[in-house]
C-alpha positions as CSV (number, residue, x, y, z in Angstrom):
1,M,0.1,-0.1,-0.3
2,D,1.4,3.1,-1.1
3,S,0.4,5.2,2.3
4,A,1.5,8.6,0.9
5,A,-0.4,8.6,-2.4
6,L,-3.2,7.1,-0.7
7,I,-3.5,10.2,1.7
8,E,-2.8,12.5,-1.1
9,E,-6.0,11.0,-3.0
10,L,-7.7,11.3,-0.1
11,N,-7.2,15.0,0.5
12,E,-7.7,15.6,-2.9
13,A,-11.0,13.9,-3.1
14,V,-12.5,15.8,0.6
15,A,-10.9,18.8,-0.5
16,R,-12.5,19.3,-4.0
17,G,-13.8,16.0,-5.2
18,T,-17.7,15.8,-6.1
19,V,-19.9,13.2,-3.8
20,G,-19.2,10.7,-6.4
21,E,-15.4,10.5,-6.6
22,R,-15.8,10.7,-2.5
23,A,-17.5,7.4,-2.6
24,R,-15.2,6.2,-4.9
25,V,-12.2,6.7,-3.1
26,L,-14.0,5.3,0.1
27,H,-14.8,2.0,-2.4
28,R,-11.1,1.8,-3.1
29,I,-9.7,2.2,0.2
30,T,-12.3,-0.4,1.4
31,D,-11.2,-2.6,-1.6
32,L,-7.7,-2.3,0.0
33,F,-8.5,-3.2,3.1
34,V,-10.6,-6.1,2.9
35,A,-8.4,-7.5,0.3
36,R,-5.5,-8.1,2.7
37,S,-6.9,-7.6,6.1
38,A,-5.3,-10.2,8.1
39,D,-2.1,-9.5,6.5
40,Y,-2.2,-6.0,7.9
41,S,0.0,-5.1,11.2
42,D,-2.0,-3.0,13.9
43,S,-0.2,0.4,12.7
44,Q,-1.8,-0.3,9.2
45,I,-5.2,-0.7,10.5
46,E,-5.1,2.1,12.4
47,L,-4.2,4.2,9.5
48,F,-7.3,2.8,7.6
49,D,-9.2,3.7,10.7
50,D,-8.0,7.4,10.4
51,I,-8.6,7.6,6.7
52,L,-12.2,6.1,7.0
53,V,-13.2,8.2,9.8
54,R,-12.1,11.1,7.9
55,M,-14.3,10.1,5.0
56,S,-17.4,8.9,6.8
57,A,-17.9,12.6,7.9
58,A,-17.8,13.7,3.8
59,I,-20.0,11.0,2.2
60,E,-23.6,10.4,1.9
61,S,-25.3,7.9,3.8
62,S,-25.7,5.4,0.9
63,A,-22.2,5.1,0.5
64,R,-22.0,4.8,4.9
65,I,-24.7,1.8,4.3
66,A,-22.5,0.0,1.9
67,L,-19.4,0.8,3.9
68,A,-21.3,-0.6,7.2
69,G,-22.3,-3.7,5.2
70,R,-18.7,-4.6,4.2
71,L,-17.0,-4.2,7.2
72,A,-19.5,-5.7,9.3
73,Q,-18.3,-8.9,8.8
74,E,-14.7,-8.0,9.2
75,T,-12.9,-9.6,12.1
76,R,-10.2,-7.3,11.9
77,A,-12.5,-4.0,11.1
78,P,-10.9,-0.8,12.3
79,L,-12.3,0.1,15.6
80,N,-12.9,3.6,15.5
81,I,-15.0,3.7,12.2
82,T,-17.0,0.3,13.8
83,R,-18.3,2.6,16.6
84,I,-19.1,5.5,14.6
85,L,-20.9,3.2,12.3
86,A,-22.9,1.1,15.1
87,G,-24.0,4.5,16.1
88,D,-25.3,6.2,12.8
89,D,-28.7,7.7,13.2
90,V,-29.4,5.8,9.6
91,I,-30.5,2.4,11.0
92,D,-29.8,1.1,7.4
93,V,-26.1,2.5,8.3
94,A,-26.2,0.9,11.8
95,R,-28.1,-2.6,11.7
96,P,-25.5,-4.7,9.9
97,V,-22.8,-3.5,12.5
98,L,-25.1,-3.9,15.1
99,E,-26.2,-7.4,14.1
100,H,-23.0,-8.9,13.1
101,S,-19.8,-7.1,13.9
102,R,-17.5,-8.6,16.4
103,R,-15.4,-5.8,16.9
104,L,-18.1,-3.9,18.6
105,D,-17.0,-3.8,22.4
106,R,-19.4,-4.1,25.3
107,E,-19.3,-0.6,26.3
108,T,-20.3,0.5,22.9
109,L,-23.6,-1.9,22.6
110,L,-24.4,-0.5,25.9
111,A,-24.2,2.8,25.3
112,T,-25.8,2.5,21.8
113,A,-28.9,0.2,23.6
114,R,-29.3,3.3,26.4
115,G,-29.7,6.0,23.8
116,K,-30.7,5.2,20.5
117,S,-33.6,3.9,18.6
118,Q,-36.0,1.1,18.7
119,Q,-34.7,-0.5,15.5
120,H,-31.0,0.2,17.4
121,L,-32.2,-1.9,19.9
122,L,-33.6,-4.6,17.8
123,A,-30.5,-4.9,15.6
124,I,-29.0,-5.2,18.9
125,S,-31.0,-8.1,20.1
126,R,-30.5,-10.3,16.8
127,R,-26.7,-10.4,17.5
128,S,-25.7,-14.3,18.0
129,S,-24.4,-13.2,21.7
130,L,-25.8,-10.9,24.2
131,D,-24.7,-10.8,27.8
132,E,-26.6,-10.4,31.1
133,A,-26.0,-6.4,31.3
134,L,-27.1,-6.1,27.7
135,T,-30.2,-8.2,27.8
136,E,-31.0,-5.9,30.8
137,V,-31.0,-2.8,29.0
138,L,-32.8,-4.7,26.0
139,V,-36.1,-6.0,27.9
140,E,-36.2,-2.9,30.2
141,R,-36.2,0.0,27.4
142,G,-37.4,-1.8,24.2
143,D,-40.4,-2.3,22.8
144,K,-42.6,-5.4,22.0
145,S,-40.9,-6.5,19.0
146,V,-36.8,-6.0,20.9
147,V,-37.8,-7.9,24.0
148,L,-39.7,-10.7,21.8
149,S,-36.3,-10.9,19.8
150,T,-34.3,-11.1,23.0
151,A,-36.2,-13.6,24.4
152,V,-36.2,-16.2,21.6
153,N,-32.5,-15.5,20.9
154,P,-30.6,-18.7,22.3
155,G,-27.3,-16.9,22.2
156,A,-28.8,-14.2,24.9
157,R,-28.2,-14.7,29.0
158,F,-30.5,-13.4,31.3
159,S,-29.7,-12.4,34.8
160,D,-31.9,-12.7,38.0
161,R,-33.0,-9.1,37.3
162,G,-33.5,-9.8,33.6
163,F,-35.8,-13.0,33.8
164,T,-38.1,-10.9,35.8
165,T,-38.5,-8.1,33.9
166,L,-39.2,-10.8,31.2
167,T,-41.8,-12.3,32.9
168,A,-43.6,-8.9,34.2
169,R,-43.8,-8.0,30.5
170,S,-45.2,-11.2,29.6
171,D,-48.3,-10.4,31.3
172,G,-51.1,-10.4,29.2
173,D,-49.0,-11.4,26.4
174,D,-49.2,-15.0,25.0
175,E,-46.7,-14.8,22.3
176,L,-43.9,-13.4,24.8
177,A,-45.1,-15.6,27.5
178,A,-44.9,-18.6,25.2
179,C,-40.9,-17.8,24.2
180,I,-39.7,-17.0,27.7
181,G,-41.5,-20.5,28.7
182,M,-39.8,-22.4,26.0
183,R,-36.4,-21.3,26.9
184,R,-34.3,-23.8,28.2
185,D,-32.0,-21.7,30.5
186,I,-35.1,-20.2,32.3
187,P,-34.6,-20.8,36.2
188,R,-37.4,-22.6,38.0
189,Q,-38.8,-20.3,40.5
190,H,-38.9,-17.6,37.2
191,L,-40.7,-20.4,35.1
192,M,-43.2,-20.8,38.0
193,R,-43.8,-17.3,38.2
194,L,-44.5,-17.3,34.2
195,M,-46.8,-20.1,34.7
196,V,-49.2,-18.0,37.3
197,R,-49.5,-15.2,34.9
198,A,-49.6,-17.4,31.9
199,S,-53.2,-18.1,30.4
200,H,-54.8,-21.6,29.7
201,T,-53.9,-21.4,26.4
202,V,-50.0,-20.8,26.8
203,R,-49.9,-23.4,29.4
204,Q,-51.2,-25.5,27.1
205,K,-48.7,-24.8,24.1
206,L,-45.7,-25.1,26.5
207,E,-47.1,-28.4,27.8
208,A,-47.5,-29.8,24.9
209,A,-44.0,-28.6,23.4
210,N,-42.4,-30.2,26.5
211,P,-44.8,-32.4,28.5
212,S,-42.4,-32.3,31.3
213,L,-43.4,-28.8,32.3
214,A,-47.0,-30.4,33.2
215,A,-45.6,-31.0,36.7
216,V,-44.1,-27.4,37.1
217,I,-47.6,-25.9,35.8
218,H,-49.6,-28.0,38.6
219,D,-47.3,-26.7,41.4
220,A,-47.1,-23.0,40.1
221,V,-51.1,-23.1,40.0
222,T,-51.7,-25.0,43.1
223,E,-48.8,-24.7,45.6
224,A,-48.2,-20.9,44.3
225,A,-51.7,-19.8,44.5
226,T,-52.2,-20.6,48.2
227,K,-50.2,-18.0,50.0
228,V,-52.7,-15.3,49.1
229,M,-55.0,-16.7,51.4
230,D,-52.7,-16.0,53.9
231,K,-51.9,-12.5,54.1
232,A,-54.3,-10.4,56.3
233,G,-55.1,-10.9,59.7
234,V,-58.8,-12.1,60.9
235,A,-61.2,-9.4,61.7
236,A,-63.2,-9.2,65.1
237,R,-66.9,-10.2,63.6
238,D,-69.0,-12.2,65.5
239,Y,-69.9,-15.1,63.1
240,T,-72.4,-16.8,65.6
241,A,-75.8,-16.0,63.7
242,A,-74.6,-16.3,60.2
243,R,-73.0,-20.1,60.9
244,G,-76.5,-20.9,61.8
245,R,-78.1,-19.6,59.1
246,I,-76.2,-20.7,56.7
247,E,-76.0,-24.6,58.2
248,Q,-79.7,-24.4,57.9
249,L,-79.7,-23.5,54.4
250,R,-76.9,-26.4,53.8
251,S,-78.8,-28.9,55.6
252,A,-82.1,-28.2,53.7
253,G,-80.1,-28.5,50.5
254,E,-80.7,-24.8,49.8
255,L,-77.3,-23.4,49.8
256,G,-75.7,-22.2,46.0
257,D,-74.9,-19.4,44.0
258,G,-78.3,-17.5,44.6
259,N,-78.0,-17.2,48.0
260,V,-74.2,-15.8,48.2
261,A,-75.5,-13.5,45.8
262,A,-78.6,-12.2,47.5
263,F,-76.2,-12.1,50.5
264,A,-73.1,-10.0,49.1
265,A,-76.4,-7.7,47.0
266,A,-77.6,-6.6,50.6
267,S,-74.2,-6.0,52.1
268,Q,-74.5,-9.0,54.2
269,F,-70.7,-9.4,54.9
270,E,-70.8,-12.2,57.8
271,E,-73.6,-14.5,55.8
272,T,-71.3,-14.4,52.8
273,T,-68.4,-14.9,54.2
274,A,-70.1,-18.0,56.0
275,A,-71.4,-19.0,52.9
276,L,-68.3,-19.0,50.6
277,A,-66.6,-21.3,53.5
278,A,-69.6,-23.9,53.6
279,L,-69.2,-23.8,49.8
280,C,-65.5,-24.4,49.7
281,G,-65.1,-26.7,52.9
282,L,-62.7,-24.0,54.4
283,A,-62.7,-22.6,57.8
284,I,-64.8,-19.0,58.4
285,E,-61.3,-17.5,59.3
286,D,-59.6,-18.5,55.9
287,V,-62.6,-17.1,54.0
288,D,-62.5,-13.7,56.4
289,R,-58.9,-13.4,56.0
290,A,-59.5,-13.6,52.0
291,M,-62.0,-11.1,52.3
292,T,-60.3,-8.2,54.3
293,Q,-57.2,-8.3,52.4
294,N,-56.3,-5.8,49.9
295,Q,-56.1,-8.1,47.1
296,P,-58.8,-10.0,45.8
297,D,-56.8,-13.3,44.5
298,A,-58.0,-15.4,47.2
299,V,-61.6,-14.7,46.7
300,L,-61.4,-15.2,43.2
301,I,-59.7,-18.8,43.7
302,M,-62.7,-19.6,46.2
303,A,-65.2,-18.7,44.0
304,K,-64.0,-20.3,41.2
305,A,-63.8,-23.4,43.7
306,A,-67.4,-23.1,44.5
307,G,-68.7,-22.5,41.3
308,L,-69.9,-19.3,41.5
309,S,-71.4,-17.2,38.7
310,P,-69.9,-13.9,37.4
311,E,-72.3,-11.9,38.8
312,T,-72.5,-13.6,42.0
313,I,-68.6,-13.2,41.6
314,R,-69.5,-9.1,40.9
315,A,-71.7,-8.6,43.9
316,I,-68.7,-10.5,46.2
317,L,-66.1,-8.1,45.0
318,R,-68.3,-4.7,45.5
319,L,-68.9,-5.9,48.6
320,R,-65.5,-6.9,49.9
321,A,-64.4,-3.0,48.1
322,G,-67.0,-1.3,50.5
323,R,-67.0,2.5,50.6
324,R,-63.6,2.4,48.8
325,G,-65.3,0.6,46.0
326,I,-64.2,-0.7,42.6
327,S,-64.2,0.8,39.1
328,P,-66.1,-1.5,36.5
329,G,-62.3,-1.9,34.6
330,E,-61.2,-3.6,37.8
331,L,-64.3,-6.1,38.0
332,E,-63.8,-7.0,34.2
333,R,-60.0,-7.6,34.9
334,C,-61.0,-9.8,37.9
335,L,-63.8,-11.6,35.9
336,E,-60.9,-12.1,33.0
337,T,-58.5,-13.3,35.7
338,V,-60.5,-15.7,37.2
339,S,-61.7,-17.2,33.8
340,R,-58.1,-18.6,33.4
341,L,-58.0,-20.7,36.4
342,Q,-59.8,-24.1,35.6
343,P,-62.4,-25.1,38.0
344,E,-60.4,-28.4,39.3
345,V,-57.2,-26.3,39.6
346,A,-59.4,-23.7,42.3
347,R,-60.8,-26.7,43.7
348,Q,-57.2,-28.6,44.3
349,I,-56.0,-25.2,45.6
350,V,-58.7,-24.9,48.3
351,K,-58.4,-28.8,49.4
352,F,-54.9,-28.1,49.4
353,R,-55.2,-25.1,51.4
354,D,-57.3,-26.8,53.9
355,R,-55.1,-29.4,54.9
356,R,-52.4,-26.6,56.2
357,P,-51.7,-24.5,59.2
358,L,-52.9,-20.8,59.0
359,G,-49.5,-19.6,59.0
360,T,-47.8,-21.5,56.1
361,R,-46.6,-19.4,53.4
362,F,-46.6,-19.9,49.4
363,T,-46.0,-17.6,46.6
364,R,-48.2,-15.3,44.9
365,A,-51.0,-17.1,42.7
366,L,-52.9,-14.5,40.3
367,A,-51.2,-11.5,39.1
């Protein structure tokens, strides 16, 4: 390589050359580098780097796109120009470098992921390998397409924080939940949390793809769900009269959905609680805990196990909300949540709970 002649031609092109002439000079320089990149010394590569950086400021995006496409696959591509191309605002310039270049250092990738567009993040998510720090940024900052691309990338590694974020973002997103559940590296505790949040459709899909997940799904829904019944203290209420009334209805074979709906609509808290306890075969204290804690999850599980109708469940939710009230949107979300729980699973949860001491703790069931 005649460095002096090349630099003189470069100076002429930058100073007085047309756009086309600059592009031709750039093409020649790139040809020279690609043809013998494996043979060049570090100092020669640095010279190429200086020249390409200088040229990149004087060429149009079409020429930068061509340059990026050629350098992206070069294992000894000059560092500075590689970084500049990776951070180019024109995604067609940055994309091939972000997706394929092995010369990009971790710091450059992290800075790009933290500050550039969603298209830049999507390109990074497609790299053959992604470390934990990078995937944390991608799943926290990325939009759905970025998160999904990262989740399906077999070369992506996730920290505990990364899996926590992935699981949270899969709530209500069956496509993402299924992708996460199929990852072989997902820790059991995160898989359990995912199964709790996942829809019945996702659970079926994952079990069909991997029958060994059947036990995990059962554990997640049964064992995890029961903790919500233990979160609040028992209120100081007198259930003597309500207990007697419910026992009379049950003995006469008249206790059912209609009674519970009527009690709840009439704001009869003790009767509603005692009826739900009788239908589920639980102690009144357990149902009282569920009726007075902030989250409605345990009540929803009990109502499902008791076979109560959506209208009756609505009435119970309004009753337990009391003066603070509950919005129509929240009511519908609760009903949608309980609809995803299979009746037989709800009954198993209630049956399992009835065998355990009050202080037993499990993980949360419905999110």
